[in-house]
C-alpha positions as CSV (number, residue, x, y, z in Angstrom):
1,M,-17.3,-52.3,-24.2
2,E,-20.7,-51.7,-25.5
3,P,-23.0,-54.7,-24.0
4,A,-24.7,-57.0,-26.2
5,Y,-28.5,-56.3,-26.2
6,G,-31.5,-58.6,-26.6
7,L,-33.6,-61.2,-24.8
8,A,-32.2,-63.6,-22.5
9,D,-33.8,-67.1,-23.5
10,P,-36.5,-68.6,-21.5
11,E,-34.1,-71.3,-20.2
12,T,-31.9,-69.1,-18.8
13,L,-34.3,-67.6,-17.0
14,R,-35.8,-70.5,-15.5
15,R,-32.4,-71.8,-14.8
16,L,-30.8,-68.8,-12.9
17,S,-31.7,-66.9,-9.7
18,G,-32.6,-63.4,-9.6
19,L,-28.9,-62.4,-8.5
20,E,-27.1,-65.2,-11.1
21,L,-29.5,-63.6,-13.8
22,L,-28.4,-59.9,-12.7
23,R,-24.4,-60.9,-12.3
24,A,-24.5,-62.3,-15.8
25,L,-26.3,-59.4,-17.4
26,A,-23.9,-57.0,-15.5
27,A,-21.3,-59.0,-16.7
28,G,-22.2,-59.2,-20.2
29,D,-23.1,-63.0,-20.5
30,V,-26.5,-62.3,-20.9
31,P,-27.7,-59.9,-23.1
32,A,-28.6,-56.6,-21.9
33,P,-32.4,-55.4,-22.2
34,T,-33.1,-53.3,-25.1
35,M,-34.7,-50.6,-23.3
36,G,-31.0,-49.8,-21.4
37,Q,-29.7,-49.2,-25.1
38,R,-32.6,-46.7,-26.3
39,L,-32.2,-44.9,-23.0
40,G,-28.1,-44.9,-22.3
41,F,-27.9,-46.9,-18.9
42,R,-27.1,-50.1,-17.8
43,L,-26.5,-52.6,-14.9
44,V,-23.3,-52.3,-13.3
45,E,-23.4,-54.0,-9.9
46,A,-25.7,-56.7,-8.5
47,E,-25.4,-58.4,-5.2
48,E,-28.2,-59.7,-2.9
49,G,-30.7,-56.9,-1.9
50,R,-28.6,-54.2,-4.3
51,V,-27.8,-53.2,-7.6
52,A,-26.3,-50.3,-9.2
53,F,-27.2,-48.5,-12.7
54,E,-25.0,-46.0,-14.7
55,G,-26.2,-44.0,-17.4
56,T,-25.8,-41.0,-19.4
57,P,-28.6,-38.5,-20.5
58,D,-28.3,-36.8,-23.8
59,G,-29.9,-34.3,-25.7
60,G,-32.5,-36.8,-27.0
61,M,-34.0,-36.9,-23.4
62,L,-35.0,-33.0,-22.8
63,N,-37.9,-31.7,-22.0
64,P,-39.2,-28.7,-23.5
65,L,-37.4,-26.4,-21.0
66,G,-33.9,-28.2,-21.9
67,S,-33.5,-30.5,-19.0
68,V,-33.5,-34.2,-19.0
69,H,-36.9,-35.3,-18.8
70,G,-37.9,-36.7,-15.6
71,G,-39.0,-40.0,-17.1
72,W,-35.6,-41.0,-17.6
73,A,-34.7,-40.4,-14.1
74,L,-38.2,-42.2,-13.1
75,T,-37.1,-45.3,-15.3
76,L,-33.8,-45.6,-13.6
77,I,-34.9,-45.4,-10.3
78,D,-38.0,-48.1,-11.4
79,S,-35.7,-50.6,-12.7
80,A,-32.9,-50.0,-9.8
81,A,-35.6,-50.6,-7.2
82,G,-37.0,-53.6,-9.7
83,C,-33.7,-55.2,-9.9
84,A,-33.0,-54.9,-6.1
85,V,-35.9,-57.6,-5.7
86,H,-35.0,-59.7,-8.9
87,S,-31.8,-60.0,-6.6
88,R,-33.4,-61.8,-3.9
89,L,-35.6,-64.1,-6.2
90,P,-35.3,-67.9,-7.0
91,A,-35.0,-69.4,-10.4
92,G,-38.0,-68.7,-12.3
93,A,-39.5,-66.4,-10.1
94,G,-40.4,-62.8,-11.4
95,Y,-42.2,-59.5,-10.0
96,T,-44.0,-56.8,-11.4
97,T,-44.1,-53.1,-10.4
98,L,-47.3,-51.9,-8.6
99,E,-46.4,-48.4,-8.1
100,T,-43.2,-46.2,-8.3
101,K,-42.8,-42.5,-6.3
102,V,-40.2,-40.4,-7.4
103,N,-39.4,-37.0,-5.7
104,F,-36.9,-35.0,-7.9
105,T,-34.5,-32.7,-6.5
106,R,-32.7,-30.8,-8.8
107,A,-32.6,-30.7,-12.5
108,I,-30.5,-32.7,-14.6
109,R,-28.7,-31.0,-17.5
110,P,-28.0,-32.8,-20.7
111,D,-24.5,-32.2,-20.2
112,A,-24.4,-34.0,-17.0
113,G,-22.1,-36.9,-17.7
114,A,-22.4,-40.1,-15.8
115,V,-25.0,-40.8,-13.2
116,R,-26.0,-43.6,-10.9
117,C,-28.9,-45.1,-9.7
118,E,-28.5,-47.5,-6.6
119,G,-31.7,-49.7,-5.2
120,K,-32.0,-51.4,-2.3
121,V,-34.7,-54.2,-0.8
122,L,-36.3,-52.3,2.1
123,A,-39.2,-55.2,2.9
124,F,-39.2,-58.6,1.0
125,G,-42.5,-60.8,1.7
126,R,-43.8,-63.8,0.1
127,R,-46.2,-61.8,-2.5
128,I,-45.0,-58.2,-2.0
129,A,-41.8,-56.3,-1.6
130,T,-40.7,-52.6,-1.2
131,A,-37.3,-50.6,-2.5
132,E,-36.0,-47.6,-2.8
133,A,-33.5,-46.3,-5.2
134,R,-31.4,-43.0,-5.0
135,L,-29.9,-41.1,-8.3
136,T,-26.7,-39.3,-8.2
137,G,-24.5,-37.0,-10.3
138,A,-21.0,-37.7,-11.0
139,D,-20.2,-35.2,-8.1
140,G,-22.3,-37.2,-5.8
141,A,-25.1,-34.7,-5.6
142,L,-28.8,-36.0,-5.0
143,L,-31.1,-35.7,-8.4
144,A,-33.8,-37.9,-7.7
145,H,-35.1,-40.6,-5.1
146,G,-37.8,-42.9,-5.0
147,T,-39.9,-46.1,-4.0
148,S,-41.4,-49.1,-5.2
149,T,-44.0,-51.8,-4.3
150,L,-43.7,-54.7,-6.1
151,M,-45.4,-57.8,-6.5
152,I,-43.6,-61.1,-6.8
153,F,-44.5,-64.4,-8.8
154,A,-43.4,-67.7,-7.8
155,A,-42.2,-69.8,-10.7
156,A,-45.1,-72.0,-10.6
157,D,-47.5,-68.8,-11.4
């Protein structure tokens, strides 16, 4: 089933904890972000401190050499790392990425099929968190991995 895309209403964002929001997104109870529709990936699992996305690259994401552009993989890694941190936030709190570093381990072919990106929290402080994410192919091969540093905004910020 194709998820509905759009924006969650502000009241929902204020009312739900990060984990509740992510689970609602994965279940289709809250509209999925439009970026996921454009880039062909979506959130499929969420638990405290860990999330998973799945996506399928296509021919519209190619670099000049004919493989999937690294920015697509970086976006998945940034999303998974950020949402892993979001899963630990209380209702009304938010975050932003300060830095994401990615290592690409092999080219992603446009016919690669579905890939999976799992993110998990490494450290969670009052204002700063770090997380990592791993992008793997359908065969389990590591395609890319990375880390993110994120700034946390309290509900009253």
